[in-house]
Residue frames as qw, qx, qy, qz and C-alpha x, y, z in Angstrom:
[[0.262, -0.439, 0.563, -0.649, 89.60, -232.54, 129.49],
 [0.227, -0.107, -0.964, 0.092, 88.64, -235.61, 131.63],
 [0.382, -0.591, -0.643, -0.302, 85.14, -236.10, 133.22],
 [0.497, -0.548, -0.415, 0.530, 86.24, -234.77, 136.61],
 [0.226, -0.206, 0.088, 0.948, 87.48, -231.54, 135.23],
 [0.154, -0.325, -0.552, -0.752, 84.44, -231.15, 133.09],
 [0.447, -0.636, -0.628, 0.034, 82.09, -231.78, 136.10],
 [0.397, -0.451, -0.228, 0.766, 84.12, -229.02, 138.05],
 [0.097, -0.011, 0.314, 0.944, 83.83, -226.63, 135.18],
 [0.281, -0.500, -0.635, -0.518, 80.06, -227.17, 134.95],
 [0.464, -0.621, -0.553, 0.306, 79.66, -226.67, 138.67],
 [0.272, -0.365, -0.069, 0.888, 81.55, -223.35, 138.56],
 [0.058, -0.219, -0.480, -0.847, 79.55, -222.29, 135.48],
 [0.361, -0.624, -0.671, -0.173, 76.29, -223.00, 137.51],
 [0.421, -0.571, -0.381, 0.593, 77.58, -220.99, 140.40],
 [0.215, -0.148, 0.180, 0.948, 78.51, -218.09, 138.22],
 [0.179, -0.329, -0.591, -0.714, 75.24, -217.98, 136.40],
 [0.415, -0.636, -0.649, 0.041, 73.26, -218.36, 139.62],
 [0.349, -0.517, -0.219, 0.750, 75.17, -215.46, 141.28],
 [0.088, 0.123, 0.407, 0.901, 74.58, -213.41, 138.05],
 [0.330, -0.552, -0.624, -0.444, 70.80, -213.81, 138.61],
 [0.499, -0.582, -0.499, 0.403, 71.11, -213.11, 142.27],
 [0.305, -0.298, -0.006, 0.905, 72.98, -209.81, 141.79],
 [0.071, -0.222, -0.462, -0.856, 70.67, -208.64, 139.03],
 [0.392, -0.622, -0.637, -0.232, 67.52, -209.37, 141.06],
 [0.463, -0.581, -0.353, 0.569, 68.86, -207.60, 144.06],
 [0.199, -0.053, 0.236, 0.950, 69.76, -204.62, 141.79],
 [0.188, -0.441, -0.597, -0.643, 66.18, -204.46, 140.56],
 [0.512, -0.678, -0.528, 0.005, 64.78, -204.49, 144.11],
 [0.515, -0.301, -0.282, 0.752, 67.28, -202.03, 145.42],
 [0.080, 0.929, 0.362, -0.003, 65.92, -198.52, 145.94],
 [0.349, -0.761, 0.242, 0.491, 69.29, -196.97, 146.41],
 [0.653, 0.743, -0.108, -0.102, 70.63, -196.09, 142.87],
 [0.027, 0.772, -0.632, 0.066, 74.21, -196.35, 144.01],
 [0.503, -0.255, 0.814, -0.139, 73.89, -199.79, 145.44],
 [0.817, 0.401, 0.370, -0.186, 71.86, -200.94, 142.48],
 [0.500, 0.792, -0.346, -0.053, 74.72, -199.87, 140.16],
 [0.257, -0.581, 0.759, -0.141, 77.12, -201.71, 142.41],
 [0.710, 0.037, 0.663, -0.233, 75.05, -204.86, 142.21],
 [0.763, 0.609, 0.110, -0.185, 74.65, -204.68, 138.49],
 [0.246, 0.779, -0.575, -0.030, 78.36, -204.24, 137.87],
 [0.327, -0.353, 0.866, -0.132, 79.14, -207.48, 139.88],
 [0.746, 0.256, 0.549, -0.276, 76.28, -209.31, 138.20],
 [0.659, 0.720, -0.145, -0.163, 77.60, -208.60, 134.66],
 [0.013, 0.648, -0.761, 0.020, 81.05, -209.71, 135.74],
 [0.567, -0.099, 0.795, -0.193, 79.62, -213.02, 136.91],
 [0.766, 0.534, 0.243, -0.262, 77.66, -213.31, 133.62],
 [0.439, 0.766, -0.452, -0.129, 80.94, -212.87, 131.64],
 [0.210, -0.417, 0.876, -0.121, 82.63, -215.66, 133.66],
 [0.709, 0.185, 0.606, -0.310, 79.65, -217.94, 133.09],
 [0.706, 0.662, -0.049, -0.248, 79.86, -217.37, 129.35],
 [0.138, 0.685, -0.714, -0.047, 83.54, -218.31, 129.47],
 [0.424, -0.161, 0.865, -0.214, 82.76, -221.62, 131.18],
 [0.760, 0.413, 0.377, -0.332, 80.03, -222.29, 128.73],
 [0.541, 0.706, -0.419, -0.183, 82.49, -221.92, 125.84],
 [0.070, -0.503, 0.853, -0.122, 84.63, -224.53, 127.71],
 [0.454, 0.048, 0.831, -0.318, 81.87, -227.07, 128.70],
 [0.155, 0.033, -0.709, -0.687, 79.65, -226.55, 125.67],
 [0.210, -0.485, -0.848, -0.051, 76.48, -226.91, 127.65],
 [0.218, -0.546, -0.093, -0.804, 73.73, -224.63, 128.80],
 [0.348, -0.180, -0.778, 0.491, 73.51, -224.75, 132.63],
 [0.328, -0.722, -0.398, -0.460, 70.42, -223.65, 134.37],
 [0.009, 0.511, -0.461, 0.726, 70.80, -221.56, 137.58],
 [0.304, -0.213, -0.865, 0.337, 69.96, -222.76, 141.04],
 [0.261, -0.598, -0.325, -0.684, 66.47, -221.24, 141.49],
 [0.659, -0.642, -0.385, 0.062, 66.16, -222.20, 145.19],
 [0.590, -0.265, -0.153, 0.747, 69.47, -220.49, 145.95],
 [0.085, 0.365, 0.229, 0.898, 68.35, -217.38, 144.11],
 [0.490, -0.648, -0.410, -0.414, 64.99, -217.35, 146.07],
 [0.711, -0.524, -0.351, 0.312, 66.69, -217.99, 149.44],
 [0.492, -0.077, -0.052, 0.865, 69.43, -215.36, 148.95],
 [0.063, -0.455, -0.263, -0.848, 67.01, -212.61, 147.81],
 [0.570, -0.687, -0.370, -0.257, 64.65, -213.34, 150.69],
 [0.693, -0.442, -0.245, 0.514, 67.58, -213.22, 153.28],
 [0.332, 0.232, 0.115, 0.907, 68.66, -209.92, 151.67],
 [0.301, -0.617, -0.302, -0.662, 65.27, -208.48, 152.40],
 [0.716, -0.616, -0.328, -0.009, 65.28, -209.78, 155.97],
 [0.728, -0.506, -0.037, 0.461, 68.94, -209.14, 156.94],
 [0.031, -0.896, 0.178, 0.406, 70.24, -206.57, 154.56],
 [0.758, 0.629, -0.168, 0.040, 72.40, -206.57, 151.40],
 [0.062, 0.770, -0.601, 0.206, 75.67, -206.19, 153.07],
 [0.592, -0.363, 0.676, -0.247, 75.38, -209.18, 155.24],
 [0.886, 0.255, 0.368, -0.117, 74.14, -211.59, 152.54],
 [0.665, 0.715, -0.202, 0.081, 76.64, -210.43, 149.93],
 [0.025, -0.723, 0.657, -0.210, 79.56, -210.75, 152.24],
 [0.764, -0.141, 0.589, -0.223, 78.36, -214.18, 153.07],
 [0.847, 0.517, 0.122, -0.035, 78.43, -215.02, 149.46],
 [0.346, 0.818, -0.433, 0.154, 81.88, -213.58, 149.10],
 [0.394, -0.578, 0.660, -0.274, 83.11, -215.52, 152.12],
 [0.716, -0.084, 0.661, -0.206, 81.65, -218.96, 151.44],
 [0.746, 0.424, 0.513, 0.020, 81.00, -219.38, 147.74],
 [0.508, 0.859, -0.004, -0.062, 81.83, -218.49, 144.16],
 [0.534, 0.735, -0.374, 0.187, 85.38, -217.44, 143.42],
 [0.249, -0.675, 0.634, -0.283, 86.81, -218.66, 146.64],
 [0.970, -0.005, 0.106, -0.219, 85.95, -222.25, 145.82],
 [0.518, -0.461, 0.672, 0.260, 88.67, -224.84, 145.88],
 [0.740, 0.465, 0.481, 0.075, 87.49, -225.89, 142.49],
 [0.340, 0.933, -0.114, -0.035, 89.03, -222.78, 141.00],
 [0.319, -0.708, 0.617, 0.130, 92.44, -223.88, 142.24],
 [0.676, 0.050, 0.720, 0.149, 92.03, -227.30, 140.61],
 [0.618, 0.691, 0.372, 0.040, 90.75, -225.85, 137.41],
 [0.020, 0.934, -0.270, -0.234, 93.57, -223.37, 137.24],
 [0.492, -0.403, 0.709, 0.303, 96.01, -226.20, 136.46],
 [0.496, 0.398, 0.712, 0.298, 94.03, -226.95, 133.15],
 [0.225, 0.798, 0.376, 0.414, 92.67, -223.38, 132.48],
 [0.448, -0.020, -0.256, 0.856, 94.94, -220.53, 133.42],
 [0.178, -0.486, -0.242, -0.821, 92.00, -218.14, 133.12],
 [0.643, -0.563, -0.516, -0.054, 90.51, -219.71, 136.19],
 [0.596, -0.306, -0.321, 0.669, 93.29, -218.30, 138.42],
 [0.134, 0.159, 0.108, 0.972, 92.84, -214.91, 136.89],
 [0.421, -0.534, -0.464, -0.568, 89.08, -214.94, 137.37],
 [0.683, -0.496, -0.486, 0.228, 89.54, -215.99, 141.00],
 [0.464, -0.198, -0.180, 0.844, 92.12, -213.19, 141.68],
 [0.023, -0.262, -0.255, -0.930, 90.30, -210.47, 139.82],
 [0.448, -0.570, -0.543, -0.425, 86.93, -211.28, 141.42],
 [0.607, -0.471, -0.467, 0.438, 88.27, -211.37, 144.89],
 [0.298, -0.099, -0.005, 0.949, 89.82, -207.91, 144.40],
 [0.148, -0.276, -0.413, -0.855, 86.89, -206.46, 142.53],
 [0.505, -0.586, -0.586, -0.241, 84.09, -207.79, 144.75],
 [0.514, -0.427, -0.425, 0.611, 85.94, -206.63, 147.84],
 [0.163, -0.070, 0.008, 0.984, 86.21, -203.12, 146.56],
 [0.317, -0.345, -0.496, -0.731, 82.65, -202.99, 145.27],
 [0.549, -0.535, -0.643, 0.002, 81.09, -204.55, 148.40],
 [0.428, -0.319, -0.339, 0.774, 82.93, -201.96, 150.49],
 [0.050, -0.131, -0.178, -0.974, 81.07, -199.23, 148.61],
 [0.388, -0.546, -0.684, -0.291, 77.68, -200.56, 149.80],
 [0.038, 0.179, -0.390, 0.902, 76.03, -198.10, 152.16],
 [0.414, -0.502, -0.736, -0.186, 73.16, -199.50, 154.07],
 [0.265, -0.685, 0.047, -0.677, 71.34, -197.20, 156.45],
 [0.857, -0.478, -0.158, -0.109, 70.94, -199.93, 159.17],
 [0.834, -0.009, -0.209, 0.511, 74.77, -200.33, 159.29],
 [0.208, 0.580, -0.110, 0.780, 75.23, -196.64, 159.88],
 [0.563, -0.572, 0.085, -0.590, 73.26, -196.99, 163.08],
 [0.763, -0.035, -0.620, 0.180, 75.12, -200.13, 164.50],
 [0.211, 0.189, -0.552, 0.784, 76.28, -198.05, 167.44],
 [0.486, -0.200, 0.179, -0.832, 72.71, -197.07, 168.43],
 [0.852, -0.074, -0.387, -0.345, 71.54, -200.67, 167.93],
 [0.612, 0.081, -0.649, 0.445, 74.41, -202.05, 170.11],
 [0.072, -0.233, 0.469, -0.849, 73.53, -199.44, 172.78],
 [0.690, -0.158, -0.046, -0.705, 69.85, -200.54, 172.87],
 [0.868, 0.055, -0.475, -0.135, 70.56, -204.14, 172.59],
 [0.532, 0.184, -0.652, 0.508, 73.37, -204.40, 175.08],
 [0.230, -0.263, 0.395, -0.850, 71.63, -202.09, 177.71],
 [0.773, -0.154, -0.125, -0.602, 68.45, -204.25, 177.39],
 [0.814, 0.068, -0.572, 0.071, 70.30, -207.57, 177.76],
 [0.355, 0.178, -0.603, 0.691, 72.26, -206.37, 180.76],
 [0.312, -0.197, 0.325, -0.871, 69.40, -204.52, 182.57],
 [0.784, -0.092, -0.160, -0.592, 66.59, -206.95, 181.82],
 [0.747, 0.078, -0.643, 0.150, 68.55, -210.20, 182.47],
 [0.221, 0.172, -0.618, 0.734, 69.60, -208.66, 185.75],
 [0.440, -0.149, 0.182, -0.867, 66.17, -207.30, 186.65],
 [0.822, -0.073, -0.337, -0.452, 64.32, -210.47, 185.69],
 [0.637, 0.063, -0.702, 0.311, 66.77, -212.63, 187.69],
 [0.011, -0.118, 0.524, -0.844, 66.21, -210.37, 190.80],
 [0.615, -0.100, 0.005, -0.782, 62.45, -210.38, 190.27],
 [0.730, 0.014, -0.654, -0.201, 62.45, -214.21, 189.92],
 [0.450, -0.075, -0.740, 0.495, 63.69, -214.64, 193.47],
 [0.083, 0.020, 0.367, -0.926, 61.95, -211.61, 195.04],
 [0.609, 0.088, -0.049, -0.787, 58.51, -212.14, 193.43],
 [0.491, -0.095, 0.845, -0.191, 56.55, -215.42, 193.58],
 [0.660, 0.527, 0.503, -0.185, 54.27, -215.31, 190.48],
 [0.503, 0.094, 0.504, 0.696, 55.37, -215.24, 186.81],
 [0.154, 0.808, 0.447, 0.350, 52.67, -212.71, 186.02],
 [0.304, -0.925, -0.035, 0.226, 54.11, -210.24, 188.60],
 [0.595, -0.339, 0.417, 0.598, 57.58, -210.89, 187.23],
 [0.414, 0.444, 0.565, 0.559, 56.23, -210.15, 183.70],
 [0.073, -0.933, -0.338, -0.101, 54.45, -207.03, 184.81],
 [0.457, -0.788, 0.163, 0.380, 57.53, -205.66, 186.72],
 [0.579, -0.105, 0.533, 0.608, 59.76, -206.62, 183.71],
 [0.313, 0.652, 0.526, 0.448, 57.58, -204.87, 181.18],
 [0.166, -0.976, -0.127, 0.065, 57.21, -201.70, 183.24],
 [0.547, -0.632, 0.318, 0.447, 60.94, -201.69, 183.77],
 [0.574, 0.106, 0.578, 0.571, 61.79, -202.54, 180.13],
 [0.270, 0.747, 0.492, 0.356, 59.42, -200.15, 178.50],
 [0.261, -0.951, -0.021, 0.163, 60.37, -197.25, 180.77],
 [0.561, -0.512, 0.410, 0.505, 64.08, -197.95, 180.27],
 [0.544, 0.352, 0.553, 0.523, 63.62, -198.10, 176.43],
 [0.128, 0.905, 0.334, 0.228, 62.00, -194.78, 176.35],
 [0.425, -0.862, 0.111, 0.254, 64.58, -193.33, 178.63],
 [0.680, -0.194, 0.485, 0.514, 67.40, -194.84, 176.64],
 [0.435, 0.577, 0.498, 0.479, 66.02, -193.47, 173.32],
 [0.039, -0.978, -0.178, -0.100, 65.52, -190.07, 174.78],
 [0.541, -0.700, 0.298, 0.357, 69.04, -190.00, 176.25],
 [0.634, 0.083, 0.540, 0.547, 70.43, -191.11, 172.88],
 [0.289, 0.810, 0.402, 0.314, 68.52, -188.30, 171.13],
 [0.239, -0.969, -0.005, 0.064, 69.63, -185.66, 173.47],
 [0.600, -0.518, 0.423, 0.438, 73.31, -186.68, 173.40],
 [0.550, 0.299, 0.543, 0.560, 73.33, -186.93, 169.57],
 [0.136, 0.901, 0.324, 0.256, 71.61, -183.65, 169.24],
 [0.456, -0.848, 0.096, 0.253, 74.12, -182.07, 171.63],
 [0.585, -0.316, 0.510, 0.546, 76.91, -183.26, 169.40],
 [0.277, 0.563, -0.253, -0.737, 75.21, -181.66, 166.31],
 [0.229, 0.037, 0.920, 0.315, 74.23, -184.98, 164.64],
 [0.452, 0.117, -0.239, -0.851, 71.51, -184.17, 162.00],
 [0.644, -0.086, -0.686, -0.328, 70.25, -187.87, 162.31],
 [0.122, -0.251, 0.711, -0.645, 69.74, -187.80, 166.03],
 [0.715, 0.006, 0.189, -0.673, 66.14, -188.78, 165.65],
 [0.849, 0.240, -0.409, -0.232, 66.79, -191.82, 163.62],
 [0.352, 0.339, -0.783, 0.386, 69.57, -192.85, 165.99],
 [0.364, -0.139, 0.599, -0.699, 67.20, -192.64, 168.99],
 [0.823, 0.149, -0.070, -0.543, 64.57, -194.70, 167.04],
 [0.706, 0.300, -0.641, 0.019, 67.06, -197.51, 166.29],
 [0.091, 0.296, -0.754, 0.580, 68.09, -197.46, 169.94],
 [0.561, -0.060, 0.392, -0.727, 64.47, -197.63, 171.25],
 [0.843, 0.215, -0.239, -0.431, 63.37, -200.27, 168.78],
 [0.611, 0.325, -0.708, 0.141, 66.20, -202.56, 169.51],
 [0.118, -0.239, 0.678, -0.685, 65.62, -202.16, 173.20],
 [0.684, 0.017, 0.231, -0.692, 61.95, -202.84, 173.01],
 [0.799, 0.253, -0.484, -0.251, 62.39, -205.97, 170.80],
 [0.384, 0.283, -0.797, 0.370, 64.92, -207.36, 173.29],
 [0.354, -0.154, 0.550, -0.741, 62.65, -206.63, 176.24],
 [0.809, 0.086, 0.017, -0.582, 59.72, -208.60, 174.80],
 [0.734, 0.283, -0.617, -0.008, 61.96, -211.56, 173.72],
 [0.223, 0.295, -0.757, 0.538, 63.32, -211.82, 177.24],
 [0.389, -0.064, 0.512, -0.763, 60.01, -211.57, 179.03],
 [0.697, 0.090, -0.434, -0.563, 58.09, -213.77, 176.66],
 [0.478, 0.022, -0.866, 0.143, 59.05, -217.04, 178.69],
 [0.038, 0.106, 0.665, -0.738, 57.48, -215.61, 181.85],
 [0.558, 0.185, 0.046, -0.807, 54.17, -214.99, 179.94],
 [0.726, 0.186, -0.541, -0.381, 54.13, -218.53, 178.48],
 [0.629, 0.057, -0.745, 0.216, 55.48, -220.67, 181.28],
 [0.600, -0.713, -0.214, -0.293, 54.15, -221.17, 184.76],
 [0.784, -0.433, -0.080, 0.436, 57.41, -222.16, 186.62],
 [0.007, 0.992, -0.097, -0.086, 59.43, -219.09, 187.25],
 [0.530, -0.580, 0.549, 0.286, 62.77, -220.88, 187.42],
 [0.639, 0.241, 0.649, 0.335, 62.24, -222.65, 184.18],
 [0.340, 0.893, 0.264, 0.135, 61.18, -219.30, 182.48],
 [0.201, -0.907, 0.304, 0.211, 64.27, -217.64, 183.82],
 [0.629, -0.250, 0.626, 0.387, 66.47, -220.41, 182.37],
 [0.557, 0.583, 0.517, 0.288, 64.79, -220.00, 178.95],
 [0.076, 0.993, 0.079, -0.052, 65.21, -216.20, 179.25],
 [0.396, -0.724, 0.464, 0.322, 68.97, -216.52, 179.89],
 [0.605, 0.048, 0.684, 0.404, 69.32, -218.96, 176.99],
 [0.390, 0.812, 0.407, 0.150, 67.43, -216.53, 174.83],
 [0.146, -0.952, 0.162, 0.216, 69.79, -213.78, 175.82],
 [0.494, -0.430, 0.627, 0.423, 72.82, -215.77, 174.92],
 [0.562, 0.391, 0.664, 0.299, 71.11, -216.66, 171.50],
 [0.217, 0.960, 0.179, 0.009, 70.28, -212.98, 170.73],
 [0.261, -0.812, 0.413, 0.319, 74.00, -212.11, 171.58],
 [0.594, -0.090, 0.695, 0.395, 75.21, -214.91, 169.29],
 [0.494, 0.654, 0.526, 0.226, 72.96, -213.86, 166.33],
 [0.054, 0.991, 0.027, -0.119, 73.67, -210.21, 166.69],
 [0.366, -0.716, 0.497, 0.326, 77.46, -210.60, 166.94],
 [0.603, 0.067, 0.695, 0.387, 77.56, -213.02, 164.14],
 [0.403, 0.815, 0.388, 0.153, 75.65, -210.56, 161.88],
 [0.045, -0.976, 0.165, 0.138, 77.94, -207.67, 162.84],
 [0.594, -0.449, 0.577, 0.337, 81.06, -209.82, 162.47],
 [0.570, 0.318, 0.632, 0.419, 80.18, -210.59, 158.88],
 [0.280, 0.875, 0.359, 0.165, 78.68, -207.31, 157.84],
 [0.056, -0.975, 0.204, -0.075, 81.44, -205.15, 159.33],
 [0.783, 0.358, -0.411, 0.300, 84.25, -207.81, 159.27],
 [0.256, -0.684, 0.496, -0.470, 84.92, -207.66, 163.08],
 [0.184, 0.194, -0.936, 0.230, 86.10, -210.41, 165.51],
 [0.674, -0.360, -0.429, -0.481, 83.08, -212.65, 166.48],
 [0.719, -0.213, -0.618, 0.235, 84.52, -214.65, 169.28],
 [0.295, -0.015, -0.414, 0.861, 85.81, -211.76, 171.45],
 [0.305, -0.190, -0.066, -0.931, 82.60, -209.70, 171.05],
 [0.721, -0.278, -0.535, -0.340, 80.30, -212.73, 171.70],
 [0.643, -0.203, -0.612, 0.413, 82.20, -213.75, 174.88],
 [0.149, 0.058, -0.318, 0.935, 82.41, -210.29, 176.25],
 [0.492, -0.255, -0.189, -0.810, 78.59, -209.55, 175.81],
 [0.765, -0.261, -0.567, -0.158, 77.64, -213.00, 177.21],
 [0.527, -0.113, -0.595, 0.596, 79.89, -212.65, 180.29],
 [0.070, -0.124, 0.174, -0.974, 78.59, -209.18, 181.04],
 [0.608, -0.252, -0.265, -0.704, 74.91, -210.11, 180.69],
 [0.816, -0.255, -0.518, -0.016, 75.03, -213.45, 182.62],
 [0.413, 0.033, -0.519, 0.748, 77.44, -211.90, 185.23],
 [0.239, -0.219, 0.120, -0.938, 74.91, -209.11, 185.91],
 [0.731, -0.269, -0.360, -0.514, 72.04, -211.57, 186.06],
 [0.717, -0.178, -0.606, 0.294, 73.90, -213.78, 188.59],
 [0.200, 0.103, -0.373, 0.900, 74.82, -210.76, 190.70],
 [0.417, -0.243, -0.096, -0.871, 71.13, -209.56, 190.64],
 [0.765, -0.274, -0.538, -0.223, 69.76, -212.90, 191.60],
 [0.567, -0.081, -0.563, 0.596, 72.13, -212.83, 194.59],
 [0.012, -0.137, 0.196, -0.971, 71.00, -209.38, 195.51],
 [0.611, -0.270, -0.332, -0.666, 67.37, -210.44, 195.23],
 [0.734, -0.217, -0.629, 0.137, 68.07, -213.26, 197.63],
 [0.365, -0.050, -0.453, 0.812, 69.67, -210.89, 200.16],
 [0.230, -0.163, 0.048, -0.958, 66.93, -208.23, 199.99],
 [0.670, -0.320, -0.505, -0.440, 64.15, -210.83, 200.34],
 [0.662, -0.289, -0.602, 0.340, 65.71, -211.97, 203.57],
 [0.237, -0.013, -0.313, 0.920, 66.59, -208.50, 204.94],
 [0.338, -0.143, -0.055, -0.929, 63.13, -207.03, 204.19],
 [0.338, 0.103, 0.841, -0.410, 61.34, -210.22, 205.27],
 [0.596, 0.295, -0.198, -0.720, 59.37, -210.55, 201.98],
 [0.540, 0.003, 0.837, -0.087, 57.56, -213.83, 201.38]]
């Protein structure tokens, strides 16, 4: 084989052995025995492919240690499903190099085809607790974004000081978070859901976190309009990150969900700002 083909084979070999170590490390750190077994199965498949490419290249390739560290860290922070589906989507068997190598090594095409089917089936078996409560997280996150962006926009025009706006926002947000969590618990309990308590906790926590992120600019910045601008930007960023995470983890449309949540949140904020302007004039508040 020529040098170009050999370089591609070595690159694929490095990818395979790196992903082998990633899957095996994730399996060792996974508390769920079912998920650990899933990860070990994928890891051994990657190891088998790496051995095949070693027999072709005749060299011992070291794994990418930084990639292993980065992926394991992200899995701890963002969850197994998100990280593994990112790997499936962007790297490894889907690489264009496999298509080129298949013209020289027919096994490459089989590896690519088999891994895509196999990894898809196995990754769908992953059962993370956090993904079971996506509905509760969406409820808390979406309600906090809509209510707090609207409230803070109204408070910004109606109130003169950022400390007063922060106080009003915190009282409103914390009270609403507790109310939302309680409502979620009661509705889930009424439907006979045995995990009603956890569902309420996910709702409340996602609400509280969103509240503090949106109010933080008013605590750090003196100018209320500048703080509001940063708050609205933060809201859009939260919507972007959350919808990107869900679109990857649950394989849903990103663009539609992102635009929908953004338009609703900013639309309510604009309307509330207008209401605050009207009420300030009607009530004669300075």
